[in-house]
PANU-342759 format. One record per residue (C-alpha): residue number from 0; residue in three letters; chain; x negated, y negated, z negated. Coordinates in steps of 0.02 Angstrom, whole numbers. Example, Ala and Ser with C-alpha at 12.3 -4.5 7.8 and 13.67 -1.06 7.14 Angstrom:
2
+-----+------+------+--------+--------+--------+
: pos : code : unit :     px :     py :     pz :
+-----+------+------+--------+--------+--------+
:   0 :  ALA :    A :   -615 :    225 :   -390 :
:   1 :  SER :    A :   -684 :     53 :   -357 :
+-----+------+------+--------+--------+--------+
! end
This chain:
280
+-----+------+------+--------+--------+--------+
: pos : code : unit :     px :     py :     pz :
+-----+------+------+--------+--------+--------+
:   0 :  MET :    A :      0 :      0 :      0 :
:   1 :  ALA :    A :    -55 :   -179 :     33 :
:   2 :  ARG :    A :    -70 :   -305 :   -109 :
:   3 :  PHE :    A :    -60 :   -492 :   -139 :
:   4 :  THR :    A :    -75 :   -611 :   -286 :
:   5 :  SER :    A :     86 :   -694 :   -342 :
:   6 :  PHE :    A :    115 :   -864 :   -422 :
:   7 :  ASP :    A :     56 :   -813 :   -597 :
:   8 :  GLY :    A :    -91 :   -707 :   -546 :
:   9 :  THR :    A :      3 :   -541 :   -550 :
:  10 :  GLU :    A :    -50 :   -421 :   -413 :
:  11 :  LEU :    A :    100 :   -354 :   -318 :
:  12 :  ALA :    A :    110 :   -212 :   -192 :
:  13 :  TYR :    A :    210 :   -190 :    -33 :
:  14 :  ARG :    A :    219 :    -59 :    103 :
:  15 :  GLU :    A :    243 :    -85 :    288 :
:  16 :  THR :    A :    321 :     36 :    410 :
:  17 :  GLY :    A :    379 :     17 :    589 :
:  18 :  GLU :    A :    342 :   -113 :    721 :
:  19 :  GLY :    A :    419 :   -271 :    786 :
:  20 :  ALA :    A :    485 :   -425 :    698 :
:  21 :  PRO :    A :    465 :   -412 :    509 :
:  22 :  LEU :    A :    609 :   -383 :    388 :
:  23 :  LEU :    A :    569 :   -418 :    206 :
:  24 :  VAL :    A :    657 :   -286 :    100 :
:  25 :  LEU :    A :    695 :   -311 :    -86 :
:  26 :  ALA :    A :    732 :   -162 :   -198 :
:  27 :  GLY :    A :    864 :   -152 :   -333 :
:  28 :  GLY :    A :    883 :    -49 :   -490 :
:  29 :  PRO :    A :    844 :   -169 :   -564 :
:  30 :  GLY :    A :    677 :   -100 :   -618 :
:  31 :  ARG :    A :    664 :     39 :   -489 :
:  32 :  ALA :    A :    514 :     66 :   -375 :
:  33 :  SER :    A :    554 :     30 :   -194 :
:  34 :  GLU :    A :    516 :    209 :   -142 :
:  35 :  TYR :    A :    701 :    251 :   -163 :
:  36 :  LEU :    A :    741 :    144 :    -10 :
:  37 :  GLY :    A :    644 :    258 :    108 :
:  38 :  THR :    A :    658 :    179 :    280 :
:  39 :  LEU :    A :    842 :    132 :    259 :
:  40 :  GLY :    A :    897 :    273 :    370 :
:  41 :  GLY :    A :    765 :    246 :    504 :
:  42 :  LEU :    A :    778 :     58 :    519 :
:  43 :  ASP :    A :    590 :     56 :    546 :
:  44 :  ALA :    A :    624 :    117 :    723 :
:  45 :  HIS :    A :    696 :    -55 :    756 :
:  46 :  ARG :    A :    599 :   -174 :    644 :
:  47 :  ARG :    A :    437 :   -187 :    545 :
:  48 :  LEU :    A :    493 :   -161 :    365 :
:  49 :  VAL :    A :    395 :   -252 :    230 :
:  50 :  ILE :    A :    456 :   -170 :     70 :
:  51 :  LEU :    A :    407 :   -252 :    -94 :
:  52 :  ASP :    A :    381 :   -163 :   -259 :
:  53 :  ASN :    A :    451 :   -291 :   -380 :
:  54 :  ARG :    A :    332 :   -338 :   -520 :
:  55 :  GLY :    A :    311 :   -199 :   -648 :
:  56 :  THR :    A :    379 :    -65 :   -531 :
:  57 :  GLY :    A :    296 :     60 :   -415 :
:  58 :  GLU :    A :    120 :      6 :   -369 :
:  59 :  SER :    A :    142 :   -174 :   -427 :
:  60 :  ASP :    A :     59 :   -232 :   -587 :
:  61 :  GLU :    A :    143 :   -278 :   -749 :
:  62 :  PRO :    A :    143 :   -467 :   -777 :
:  63 :  ALA :    A :     62 :   -545 :   -930 :
:  64 :  ASP :    A :    225 :   -634 :   -972 :
:  65 :  PRO :    A :    383 :   -525 :   -973 :
:  66 :  PHE :    A :    486 :   -683 :   -945 :
:  67 :  THR :    A :    438 :   -669 :   -761 :
:  68 :  TYR :    A :    541 :   -510 :   -741 :
:  69 :  ARG :    A :    696 :   -620 :   -739 :
:  70 :  ARG :    A :    800 :   -617 :   -579 :
:  71 :  ASP :    A :    775 :   -801 :   -540 :
:  72 :  MET :    A :    587 :   -786 :   -569 :
:  73 :  LEU :    A :    572 :   -640 :   -447 :
:  74 :  VAL :    A :    624 :   -762 :   -310 :
:  75 :  ARG :    A :    451 :   -839 :   -326 :
:  76 :  ASP :    A :    370 :   -672 :   -284 :
:  77 :  VAL :    A :    468 :   -667 :   -122 :
:  78 :  GLU :    A :    405 :   -840 :    -75 :
:  79 :  MET :    A :    225 :   -791 :   -116 :
:  80 :  LEU :    A :    243 :   -636 :     -8 :
:  81 :  ARG :    A :    308 :   -741 :    137 :
:  82 :  ARG :    A :    158 :   -856 :    123 :
:  83 :  HIS :    A :     40 :   -708 :    110 :
:  84 :  LEU :    A :    113 :   -636 :    271 :
:  85 :  GLY :    A :     92 :   -804 :    358 :
:  86 :  LEU :    A :    273 :   -814 :    412 :
:  87 :  ASP :    A :    367 :   -977 :    429 :
:  88 :  VAL :    A :    537 :   -892 :    439 :
:  89 :  VAL :    A :    579 :   -713 :    391 :
:  90 :  ASP :    A :    735 :   -605 :    389 :
:  91 :  VAL :    A :    774 :   -541 :    214 :
:  92 :  LEU :    A :    870 :   -387 :    155 :
:  93 :  GLY :    A :    915 :   -354 :    -25 :
:  94 :  HIS :    A :    994 :   -194 :    -91 :
:  95 :  SER :    A :   1098 :   -193 :   -251 :
:  96 :  ALA :    A :   1005 :   -298 :   -381 :
:  97 :  GLY :    A :    883 :   -343 :   -242 :
:  98 :  ALA :    A :   1027 :   -436 :   -160 :
:  99 :  GLY :    A :   1032 :   -548 :   -314 :
: 100 :  ILE :    A :    850 :   -591 :   -281 :
: 101 :  ALA :    A :    883 :   -614 :    -95 :
: 102 :  MET :    A :   1027 :   -733 :   -127 :
: 103 :  GLY :    A :    920 :   -832 :   -247 :
: 104 :  TYR :    A :    785 :   -843 :   -115 :
: 105 :  ALA :    A :    910 :   -902 :     16 :
: 106 :  ALA :    A :    972 :  -1035 :   -104 :
: 107 :  ASN :    A :    800 :  -1098 :   -154 :
: 108 :  PHE :    A :    707 :  -1079 :     12 :
: 109 :  PRO :    A :    840 :  -1084 :    149 :
: 110 :  GLU :    A :    719 :  -1157 :    275 :
: 111 :  HIS :    A :    615 :   -997 :    268 :
: 112 :  VAL :    A :    758 :   -873 :    292 :
: 113 :  GLY :    A :    815 :   -818 :    463 :
: 114 :  LYS :    A :    951 :   -688 :    433 :
: 115 :  LEU :    A :   1008 :   -628 :    262 :
: 116 :  LEU :    A :   1069 :   -449 :    238 :
: 117 :  LEU :    A :   1156 :   -399 :     76 :
: 118 :  LEU :    A :   1169 :   -209 :     67 :
: 119 :  THR :    A :   1292 :   -146 :    -65 :
: 120 :  PRO :    A :   1249 :   -302 :   -164 :
: 121 :  ALA :    A :   1255 :   -317 :   -352 :
: 122 :  LEU :    A :   1372 :   -464 :   -384 :
: 123 :  ARG :    A :   1334 :   -528 :   -558 :
: 124 :  SER :    A :   1227 :   -671 :   -494 :
: 125 :  VAL :    A :   1379 :   -747 :   -407 :
: 126 :  GLY :    A :   1505 :   -702 :   -543 :
: 127 :  LEU :    A :   1593 :   -567 :   -444 :
: 128 :  SER :    A :   1552 :   -408 :   -542 :
: 129 :  PRO :    A :   1682 :   -270 :   -532 :
: 130 :  GLU :    A :   1822 :   -288 :   -659 :
: 131 :  GLN :    A :   1892 :   -151 :   -770 :
: 132 :  SER :    A :   2035 :   -125 :   -647 :
: 133 :  ASP :    A :   1908 :    -87 :   -510 :
: 134 :  TRP :    A :   1826 :     45 :   -619 :
: 135 :  ASP :    A :   1994 :    118 :   -672 :
: 136 :  THR :    A :   2046 :    141 :   -490 :
: 137 :  PHE :    A :   1878 :    213 :   -441 :
: 138 :  LEU :    A :   1872 :    338 :   -584 :
: 139 :  ALA :    A :   2053 :    393 :   -563 :
: 140 :  ALA :    A :   2014 :    446 :   -385 :
: 141 :  ARG :    A :   1873 :    560 :   -446 :
: 142 :  VAL :    A :   1945 :    639 :   -601 :
: 143 :  ASN :    A :   1951 :    812 :   -521 :
: 144 :  GLU :    A :   1768 :    814 :   -466 :
: 145 :  PRO :    A :   1666 :    951 :   -554 :
: 146 :  TRP :    A :   1538 :    823 :   -610 :
: 147 :  PHE :    A :   1666 :    697 :   -676 :
: 148 :  GLU :    A :   1661 :    743 :   -861 :
: 149 :  GLY :    A :   1471 :    739 :   -872 :
: 150 :  ALA :    A :   1454 :    577 :   -775 :
: 151 :  THR :    A :   1587 :    483 :   -874 :
: 152 :  ALA :    A :   1512 :    548 :  -1037 :
: 153 :  ALA :    A :   1348 :    468 :   -980 :
: 154 :  LEU :    A :   1440 :    304 :   -950 :
: 155 :  ALA :    A :   1507 :    312 :  -1126 :
: 156 :  ARG :    A :   1334 :    344 :  -1197 :
: 157 :  ASN :    A :   1268 :    196 :  -1099 :
: 158 :  ALA :    A :   1404 :     85 :  -1172 :
: 159 :  ALA :    A :   1350 :    146 :  -1344 :
: 160 :  GLY :    A :   1170 :     95 :  -1312 :
: 161 :  ASP :    A :   1086 :    242 :  -1223 :
: 162 :  ASP :    A :    980 :    154 :  -1092 :
: 163 :  SER :    A :    869 :    302 :  -1052 :
: 164 :  VAL :    A :    829 :    346 :   -873 :
: 165 :  GLU :    A :    893 :    522 :   -907 :
: 166 :  ASN :    A :   1063 :    451 :   -950 :
: 167 :  ARG :    A :   1063 :    342 :   -794 :
: 168 :  VAL :    A :   1032 :    496 :   -688 :
: 169 :  ALA :    A :   1169 :    591 :   -780 :
: 170 :  ALA :    A :   1293 :    455 :   -726 :
: 171 :  SER :    A :   1228 :    444 :   -548 :
: 172 :  PRO :    A :   1354 :    562 :   -463 :
: 173 :  LEU :    A :   1471 :    412 :   -472 :
: 174 :  LEU :    A :   1360 :    318 :   -349 :
: 175 :  TYR :    A :   1372 :    443 :   -206 :
: 176 :  ALA :    A :   1523 :    497 :   -106 :
: 177 :  ARG :    A :   1456 :    675 :    -95 :
: 178 :  TRP :    A :   1356 :    752 :   -236 :
: 179 :  ASP :    A :   1258 :    867 :   -120 :
: 180 :  ASP :    A :   1076 :    921 :   -121 :
: 181 :  ARG :    A :   1018 :    761 :    -36 :
: 182 :  ALA :    A :   1109 :    649 :   -159 :
: 183 :  GLN :    A :   1046 :    749 :   -307 :
: 184 :  ALA :    A :    866 :    739 :   -248 :
: 185 :  HIS :    A :    881 :    552 :   -221 :
: 186 :  ALA :    A :    957 :    526 :   -393 :
: 187 :  ASN :    A :    832 :    637 :   -484 :
: 188 :  ALA :    A :    688 :    540 :   -407 :
: 189 :  GLU :    A :    739 :    393 :   -517 :
: 190 :  LEU :    A :    666 :    487 :   -667 :
: 191 :  GLY :    A :    494 :    435 :   -607 :
: 192 :  GLN :    A :    541 :    269 :   -529 :
: 193 :  TRP :    A :    640 :    166 :   -657 :
: 194 :  LYS :    A :    577 :     62 :   -804 :
: 195 :  TYR :    A :    695 :      3 :   -938 :
: 196 :  HIS :    A :    594 :   -149 :   -993 :
: 197 :  VAL :    A :    587 :   -214 :   -815 :
: 198 :  ALA :    A :    775 :   -196 :   -797 :
: 199 :  LEU :    A :    799 :   -282 :   -964 :
: 200 :  GLY :    A :    690 :   -427 :   -906 :
: 201 :  TYR :    A :    786 :   -445 :   -743 :
: 202 :  ASN :    A :    947 :   -471 :   -841 :
: 203 :  ALA :    A :    873 :   -583 :   -976 :
: 204 :  GLU :    A :    965 :   -734 :  -1041 :
: 205 :  GLY :    A :    967 :   -874 :   -914 :
: 206 :  ALA :    A :    943 :   -763 :   -762 :
: 207 :  PHE :    A :   1120 :   -791 :   -700 :
: 208 :  VAL :    A :   1203 :   -959 :   -670 :
: 209 :  PRO :    A :   1339 :   -906 :   -548 :
: 210 :  GLY :    A :   1415 :  -1076 :   -518 :
: 211 :  ILE :    A :   1252 :  -1154 :   -461 :
: 212 :  LEU :    A :   1208 :  -1007 :   -348 :
: 213 :  ARG :    A :   1381 :  -1001 :   -270 :
: 214 :  ARG :    A :   1375 :  -1187 :   -228 :
: 215 :  ALA :    A :   1203 :  -1167 :   -150 :
: 216 :  LEU :    A :   1258 :  -1020 :    -44 :
: 217 :  THR :    A :   1403 :  -1118 :     30 :
: 218 :  ASP :    A :   1270 :  -1229 :    109 :
: 219 :  PHE :    A :   1170 :  -1081 :    178 :
: 220 :  ASP :    A :   1218 :  -1088 :    362 :
: 221 :  HIS :    A :   1107 :   -949 :    430 :
: 222 :  PRO :    A :   1183 :   -781 :    483 :
: 223 :  VAL :    A :   1230 :   -667 :    338 :
: 224 :  LEU :    A :   1283 :   -485 :    335 :
: 225 :  VAL :    A :   1379 :   -418 :    185 :
: 226 :  TYR :    A :   1374 :   -227 :    194 :
: 227 :  ALA :    A :   1503 :   -142 :     83 :
: 228 :  CYS :    A :   1545 :     42 :     59 :
: 229 :  THR :    A :   1715 :    112 :     13 :
: 230 :  GLU :    A :   1651 :    236 :   -118 :
: 231 :  ASP :    A :   1538 :    114 :   -211 :
: 232 :  PRO :    A :   1589 :     61 :   -388 :
: 233 :  ILE :    A :   1447 :    -64 :   -404 :
: 234 :  SER :    A :   1500 :   -168 :   -253 :
: 235 :  PRO :    A :   1688 :   -146 :   -227 :
: 236 :  VAL :    A :   1746 :   -193 :    -53 :
: 237 :  ARG :    A :   1868 :   -324 :   -119 :
: 238 :  ARG :    A :   1731 :   -411 :   -218 :
: 239 :  CYS :    A :   1611 :   -404 :    -71 :
: 240 :  ALA :    A :   1746 :   -489 :     32 :
: 241 :  GLU :    A :   1750 :   -629 :    -96 :
: 242 :  LEU :    A :   1560 :   -642 :    -83 :
: 243 :  ALA :    A :   1574 :   -655 :    106 :
: 244 :  GLU :    A :   1694 :   -801 :     89 :
: 245 :  LEU :    A :   1553 :   -906 :     14 :
: 246 :  PHE :    A :   1451 :   -911 :    175 :
: 247 :  PRO :    A :   1486 :  -1019 :    328 :
: 248 :  ASP :    A :   1412 :   -893 :    452 :
: 249 :  VAL :    A :   1449 :   -717 :    393 :
: 250 :  ALA :    A :   1487 :   -544 :    457 :
: 251 :  MET :    A :   1555 :   -407 :    344 :
: 252 :  TYR :    A :   1540 :   -222 :    379 :
: 253 :  VAL :    A :   1637 :    -92 :    279 :
: 254 :  HIS :    A :   1559 :     81 :    288 :
: 255 :  GLU :    A :   1692 :    212 :    256 :
: 256 :  GLY :    A :   1661 :    368 :    152 :
: 257 :  VAL :    A :   1492 :    328 :     75 :
: 258 :  GLY :    A :   1431 :    260 :    -91 :
: 259 :  HIS :    A :   1301 :    141 :   -160 :
: 260 :  TYR :    A :   1156 :    218 :    -61 :
: 261 :  PRO :    A :   1234 :    236 :    111 :
: 262 :  TRP :    A :   1072 :    276 :    203 :
: 263 :  VAL :    A :   1058 :    435 :     99 :
: 264 :  GLU :    A :   1229 :    496 :    156 :
: 265 :  ASN :    A :   1244 :    425 :    332 :
: 266 :  PRO :    A :   1074 :    360 :    389 :
: 267 :  ASP :    A :   1113 :    336 :    574 :
: 268 :  THR :    A :   1261 :    222 :    542 :
: 269 :  VAL :    A :   1165 :    117 :    416 :
: 270 :  SER :    A :   1013 :     90 :    526 :
: 271 :  GLY :    A :   1122 :     61 :    678 :
: 272 :  GLN :    A :   1232 :    -70 :    595 :
: 273 :  LEU :    A :   1084 :   -161 :    516 :
: 274 :  ALA :    A :    988 :   -161 :    680 :
: 275 :  ALA :    A :   1139 :   -223 :    777 :
: 276 :  PHE :    A :   1159 :   -371 :    659 :
: 277 :  LEU :    A :    973 :   -412 :    666 :
: 278 :  ASP :    A :    972 :   -404 :    856 :
: 279 :  ARG :    A :   1133 :   -498 :    889 :
+-----+------+------+--------+--------+--------+
! end
């Protein structure tokens, strides 16, 4: 992996795959190494992917000051990576919590963003997190799944304070439409990829000021793709539609029958839709 020095002296790592115009890819979790993204279903056949390991994850170093794990601080790492790459304008994709970073970058550095892609975006940064009614509807549709009892028990343990990676993985069948061998392997990989203290820092007090970010995004007039999936409890379609309404120039794609990691379950559709938006 290649490396660069960020604003506070922390050494960060990124990997590149594919050829063509660069697409800067931001991982979610928060706190998960970017390895889980793979090539986003083969998107590297269409674009040169520059995939960042957020500070403290994967091959990137731990910062001296844990304050810099905060979502709004991670935006600075994106800007330092852009400068390191020598790019005036770059297309940016954020998945899940990485979309929160990507939206912050678009708000703070709009002149350096070409197209913005929000793939099953986490929505807390814009005040659109799923409500209890969204979860109730989602869970009711899965009550007969063989994994349902174990996964919902893990949710209850999380609510009671169990923030272990093992418990996260126990709840992960909820994030896939099909709990098959591929989904299980992808979920189990998180055991070696996720760090609690990094996730805690991402969500630290002051990281989210939804009103300010929402107002800034209404002025972001570059092309935006909001990519939602029908079986995703993190990014419900109805809430993603509300996110899309913030942007002046937006396309929304709804991928039927897949969950929070759509490239795991239907890679060709994901890479094809993302490439089509980038090439339009």
